[in-house]
C-alpha positions in Angstrom: 3.5 11.8 0.6 2.1 11.7 4.1 2.9 8.8 6.4 -0.4 7.0 6.0 -1.7 3.7 7.1 -4.5 2.7 4.8 -5.6 4.1 1.5 -8.0 4.4 -1.5 -7.7 5.7 -4.3 -4.1 6.0 -3.2 -3.9 7.6 0.1 -1.8 4.8 1.7 -2.5 2.1 4.2 -2.7 -0.7 6.6 -5.3 -1.8 4.1 -4.9 0.4 1.1 -7.8 -0.5 -1.0 -6.5 2.0 -3.6 -6.7 2.0 -7.3 -3.8 4.1 -8.3 -2.2 5.6 -11.4 1.5 5.9 -12.0 1.5 9.2 -10.2 -0.4 7.8 -7.2 1.8 4.8 -7.1 4.8 7.0 -6.4 2.7 8.7 -3.7 1.7 5.4 -2.2 5.3 4.4 -1.6 5.5 6.5 1.6 7.7 6.6 4.6 6.4 3.4 6.3 6.8 1.5 3.1 10.4 2.4 2.3 13.4 2.7 4.6 13.9 6.2 6.0 17.0 7.6 4.3 18.5 11.0 4.7 18.3 13.5 1.8 21.7 13.6 0.1 23.6 16.6 -1.0 24.2 17.1 -4.7 27.2 15.2 -6.0 30.2 16.9 -7.4 30.1 17.6 -11.1 31.3 14.8 -13.3 34.7 14.9 -15.1 34.6 15.9 -18.8 33.6 12.9 -20.9 32.6 10.8 -17.9 30.7 7.7 -19.0 30.3 5.7 -15.7 26.9 5.2 -14.3 27.7 6.0 -10.6 26.3 9.5 -10.2 23.1 11.5 -9.7 20.7 11.5 -12.6 17.5 13.5 -13.0 14.7 13.6 -15.5 11.1 14.6 -15.8 8.1 12.3 -16.4 5.1 14.0 -18.1 1.9 12.4 -16.8 -0.6 15.2 -17.0 1.7 17.1 -14.8 5.5 17.2 -14.6 7.1 14.9 -12.0 10.8 15.4 -11.4 12.6 12.1 -10.8 16.1 11.8 -9.2 18.1 8.6 -9.4 21.2 8.2 -7.2 23.5 5.4 -8.3 26.4 4.1 -6.3 28.0 0.8 -5.3 27.7 -1.3 -2.1 30.6 -2.8 -0.1 30.8 -5.7 -2.6 31.2 -3.4 -5.5 27.7 -4.1 -6.8 25.5 -1.3 -8.2 22.7 0.0 -6.0 20.4 3.0 -6.4 17.7 5.1 -4.7 14.9 6.8 -6.6 13.1 10.0 -5.6 10.0 11.6 -7.0 10.6 15.1 -5.6 7.3 16.6 -6.6 5.5 14.0 -4.6 7.3 14.6 -1.4 10.7 13.2 -2.3 10.5 10.1 -0.1 13.3 7.6 -1.1 12.3 4.5 -3.0 15.0 1.7 -3.0 15.7 0.3 -6.4 15.3 -3.5 -6.3 17.4 -4.4 -9.3 19.9 -2.4 -11.4 22.3 -3.3 -14.2 24.5 -1.2 -16.5 25.9 -3.1 -19.5 27.0 -2.0 -22.9 25.8 1.5 -22.2 22.3 0.3 -21.3 20.8 1.1 -17.9 18.1 -1.1 -16.5 16.5 -0.9 -13.1 13.3 -1.9 -11.4 11.4 -0.8 -8.3 9.5 -3.7 -7.0 7.5 -1.7 -4.5 5.6 0.1 -7.2 6.1 -2.5 -10.0 8.0 0.0 -12.2 10.9 -0.6 -14.6 13.2 1.6 -16.7 15.5 0.9 -19.6 17.6 3.5 -21.4 20.7 4.0 -23.4 23.5 6.3 -22.4 24.6 9.0 -24.9 28.1 8.8 -26.4 29.2 11.8 -24.2 27.9 10.1 -21.1 25.7 13.1 -20.2 22.3 11.7 -20.7 20.3 8.4 -20.8 17.3 8.1 -23.1 14.7 5.5 -22.4 11.3 4.5 -21.1 9.6 4.1 -17.7 7.1 1.3 -17.6 4.5 1.0 -14.8 1.4 -0.5 -16.3 0.5 -1.1 -20.0 1.7 2.2 -21.4 5.4 3.0 -21.3 6.4 6.7 -20.8 9.5 8.4 -22.2 12.0 9.4 -19.6 15.4 11.1 -20.3 17.9 11.3 -17.5 20.5 14.0 -17.4 23.7 13.7 -15.4 23.4 16.3 -12.6 26.0 18.8 -11.6 26.3 21.0 -8.6 24.7 23.8 -10.6 21.9 21.8 -12.0 21.0 19.3 -9.3 17.5 19.5 -7.9 17.1 19.8 -4.2 15.5 16.7 -2.6 13.1 17.6 0.3 14.2 16.5 3.7 12.2 13.5 5.0 9.5 14.4 7.6 10.5 13.9 11.2 9.7 10.4 12.3 7.1 10.2 15.1 8.2 8.0 17.9 6.0 5.0 18.6 3.4 5.1 21.3 4.3 3.3 24.5 3.6 -0.4 24.1 1.6 -0.6 27.3 -0.5 2.4 26.4 -4.3 2.0 26.1 -5.2 5.0 24.0 -8.6 6.5 23.1 -9.4 9.2 20.6 -9.2 12.5 22.3 -11.0 14.4 19.5 -13.1 12.7 16.9 -15.2 14.3 14.1 -17.7 12.2 12.2 -19.5 13.7 9.2 -21.6 12.2 6.3 -19.5 11.7 3.2 -20.1 13.8 0.2 -22.6 12.2 -2.2 -20.1 12.3 -5.1 -17.1 11.1 -3.1 -15.1 8.4 -4.9 -13.1 5.5 -3.5 -12.7 4.8 0.2 -9.8 5.0 2.7 -8.5 4.3 6.1 -5.6 6.5 6.8 -3.0 7.4 9.3 -1.1 10.6 8.8 1.3 11.3 11.6 -0.9 10.8 14.7 -4.2 11.5 12.9 -6.5 8.7 11.9 -9.2 9.3 9.3 -11.6 7.4 7.1 -13.1 8.6 3.8 -16.4 7.4 2.3 -16.7 4.4 4.6 -19.9 2.7 5.8 -20.3 1.6 9.4 -20.0 -2.0 8.3 -16.6 -1.3 6.8 -15.5 0.5 9.9 -16.5 -2.5 12.0 -14.7 -4.9 9.7 -11.6 -2.8 10.0 -11.8 -2.6 13.7 -12.5 -6.3 14.3 -10.6 -7.9 11.4 -13.7 -9.6 9.9 -15.6 -9.8 6.6 -18.9 -8.0 6.2 -20.7 -11.4 6.1 -19.5 -11.9 9.7 -21.8 -9.1 10.8 -25.4 -10.1 11.6 -28.4 -8.3 12.9 -27.4 -4.9 11.4 -30.1 -2.4 10.2 -29.9 -1.5 6.5 -28.2 1.9 7.0 -25.1 0.3 8.5 -24.3 -1.0 5.0 -25.4 2.1 3.0 -24.7 5.4 4.9 -21.2 6.6 4.5 -19.0 8.6 6.8 -15.8 10.6 7.0 -14.0 10.4 10.3 -11.1 12.5 11.6 -9.6 11.6 15.0 -6.5 12.0 17.1 -5.4 9.9 20.1 -5.1 11.1 23.6 -1.6 9.5 24.1 1.6 10.8 22.4 3.3 8.8 19.8 2.4 6.8 16.7 0.1 3.8 17.5 0.7 0.3 16.4 -1.9 -1.7 14.6 -3.5 -3.2 17.7 -3.6 0.2 19.5 -5.2 1.8 16.4 -8.0 -0.8 16.2 -8.6 -0.5 20.0 -9.2 3.2 19.5 -11.6 2.6 16.7 -13.5 0.0 18.7 -13.9 2.5 21.6 -15.1 5.1 19.0 -17.7 2.7 17.7 -19.0 2.1 21.3 -19.0 5.8 22.2 -20.2 7.5 19.1 -22.4 4.8 17.4 -23.5 3.2 20.7 -22.4 -0.2 19.2 -23.2 -3.2 21.3 -22.8 -6.8 20.1 -22.2 -10.3 21.2 -20.0 -12.9 19.5 -21.0 -16.2 18.1 -19.4 -18.8 15.9 -20.8 -20.2 12.7 -19.6 -22.3 9.8 -19.6 -20.1 6.8 -18.5 -20.4 3.2 -15.0 -19.0 3.1 -11.7 -19.1 1.3 -8.9 -20.9 3.2 -5.3 -19.8 2.6 -2.6 -22.5 3.1 1.0 -23.1 2.0 1.4 -24.8 -1.3 3.3 -28.1 -1.9 6.5 -26.4 -2.9 6.6 -24.1 0.0 6.1 -20.3 0.2 7.8 -18.0 -2.3 7.8 -15.0 0.1 10.5 -12.4 0.9 10.9 -11.6 4.6 10.4 -7.9 5.2 13.3 -5.7 6.3 11.0 -3.0 7.6 10.3 -2.1 11.2 8.9 -5.3 12.8 6.7 -3.0 15.0 5.8 -0.6 12.2 2.5 -0.4 10.3 2.1 -2.6 7.2 1.4 -1.1 3.8 -0.9 -2.8 1.3 -2.1 -0.9 -1.8 -3.5 -1.5 -5.3 -1.9 0.1 -8.3 -4.8 -1.1 -10.4 -7.3 -4.0 -10.4 -5.4 -7.1 -9.7 -2.1 -5.3 -9.0 -1.3 -5.5 -5.3 1.9 -4.4 -3.5 2.4 -5.7 0.1 5.0 -4.3 2.4 5.9 -5.2 6.0 2.7 -7.2 6.4 1.7 -10.4 8.1 -0.4 -13.1 6.5 -3.2 -11.9 8.7 -2.9 -8.4 7.2 -2.9 -9.9 3.7 -6.0 -12.0 4.3 -7.8 -9.1 5.9 -7.2 -7.0 2.9 -8.3 -9.7 0.5 -11.6 -10.4 2.4 -12.3 -6.7 2.8 -11.5 -5.4 -0.7 -11.4 -8.4 -3.1 -13.3 -11.5 -2.0 -17.0 -12.1 -1.6 -16.6 -14.1 1.6 -14.2 -14.4 4.6 -10.6 -15.4 4.0 -9.1 -17.6 6.7 -5.3 -17.8 7.2 -4.2 -21.3 7.9 -0.6 -20.8 6.6 1.0 -20.8 10.1 3.6 -18.4 8.5 5.0 -16.0 11.1 6.6 -12.6 10.6 6.2 -9.9 8.0 6.7 -10.1 4.2 7.1 -8.0 1.1 5.7 -9.1 -2.2 3.8 -8.1 -5.3 0.8 -10.1 -6.6 -0.6 -9.7 -10.1 -3.8 -11.4 -11.4 -6.7 -10.9 -13.8 -9.8 -10.3 -11.6 -13.2 -11.8 -12.4 -16.7 -10.5 -11.8 -16.9 -11.9 -8.3 -14.1 -9.7 -7.0 -13.7 -6.2 -5.7 -17.4 -5.9 -4.7 -16.2 -4.7 -1.3 -14.9 -1.6 -3.1 -18.1 -1.1 -5.1 -16.2 -1.8 -8.4 -17.6 -3.6 -11.4 -14.7 -5.6 -12.9 -14.6 -5.4 -16.7 -14.6 -8.6 -18.8 -11.1 -10.1 -19.0 -9.1 -9.5 -22.2 -7.6 -12.2 -24.4 -4.2 -10.6 -24.3 -1.4 -13.2 -24.3 0.5 -11.3 -21.6 -2.6 -11.0 -19.3 -1.8 -12.2 -15.7 -3.4 -15.5 -14.5 -6.6 -15.7 -12.4 -6.2 -15.0 -8.7 -6.0 -18.6 -7.5 -3.3 -19.5 -10.0 -1.4 -16.3 -9.3 -1.3 -16.9 -5.6 0.1 -20.4 -6.1 2.6 -19.5 -8.8 3.8 -16.1 -7.4 3.5 -16.7 -3.7 3.7 -20.4 -3.2 0.4 -20.4 -1.4 -2.9 -22.0 -2.1 -6.3 -20.3 -1.8 -9.3 -22.7 -1.9 -13.1 -22.3 -1.4 -14.6 -24.3 1.4 -16.3 -24.1 4.7 -14.7 -22.9 7.9 -15.8 -22.0 11.4 -15.6 -18.3 11.8 -16.5 -15.8 14.5 -19.5 -13.5 13.8 -20.6 -10.3 15.5 -24.3 -10.2 16.3 -25.3 -6.6 16.7 -27.6 -6.0 19.7 -27.7 -2.2 19.4 -26.4 0.6 17.1 -27.3 4.2 16.5 -26.4 6.8 13.9 -23.3 8.7 15.1 -23.7 11.2 18.0 -23.1 14.9 17.5 -19.5 16.1 17.2 
């Protein structure tokens, strides 16, 4: 699990346009999505016949490959159960457990960040818990064993945290490599790993929308290749430290001017758009406890399954207009700060065109999530409506295919 900013098909993100499996979902919950916790030493062996839940538990998920899962259960200062989950074969980054109960020998816990739940029954001798992990439509068997000093798996140490770039820094990319994407490349991604920025399988139009927080329909005067030719970029800033979102986009804007000779002027037009506002009952959003200056994380675990961490409403609307919607999305919520939430809906055929995905026909399943507009209102307390709105457009005056590396 690298410390990434934006990802597809699950390489993490400021805008993770990723479609991810259960394996990838664990990967996607990386350092900037979860609090940085120190790896803990194995607990002491339990006393004979121990039946309490507070301990270190470990088990293996079989998902095409074996994934070793460690669950550390303890109590907080109020005496309430709390837990941290680790997928140690995917880097071992800590995932805080959102909810946990242990009643009548049954353990239940959920990890909101990856929309996963577990339920299992403890054995009579208190040495194991047999149950199922559910993350998506198909539950998977997962048996936890109580760990001892002899059997406990080592949890990898978290990677050293890179200090932030100076807030007054005006960075550029010191080194940047731009190559045509492989013809069979799948998905697309904007990533930050450590100090390195990269894109995978991205058109110039998508790079421009990322750099300037706009929808593709807000770009006019572009030659055809801007929307069809795809590129992989690898770049590193000339200033030490980890950039914030504004600094990252400033560097990408400079790269566009330098390597693509991009020149444009701005205009304003009234376009068909979606407008996001607060619903009548008020927002149903949880304030993020993440780093206020840290990068946000937004990623899809599947079509219509979005996890948002440490993100502003602007981050959310930019992701929606870039990956999901067929027109600009304008934030008129006036909500400040950063939020954590999950959003589940059943997509229709007009959505995910920005990712080049054809949405399958909806099922008639009774437990299918609602359509997007209903889901946003019911789950987030917000309202998304189609309408007209004045939006800024970029009129391209000049652009070239990228200069040599």
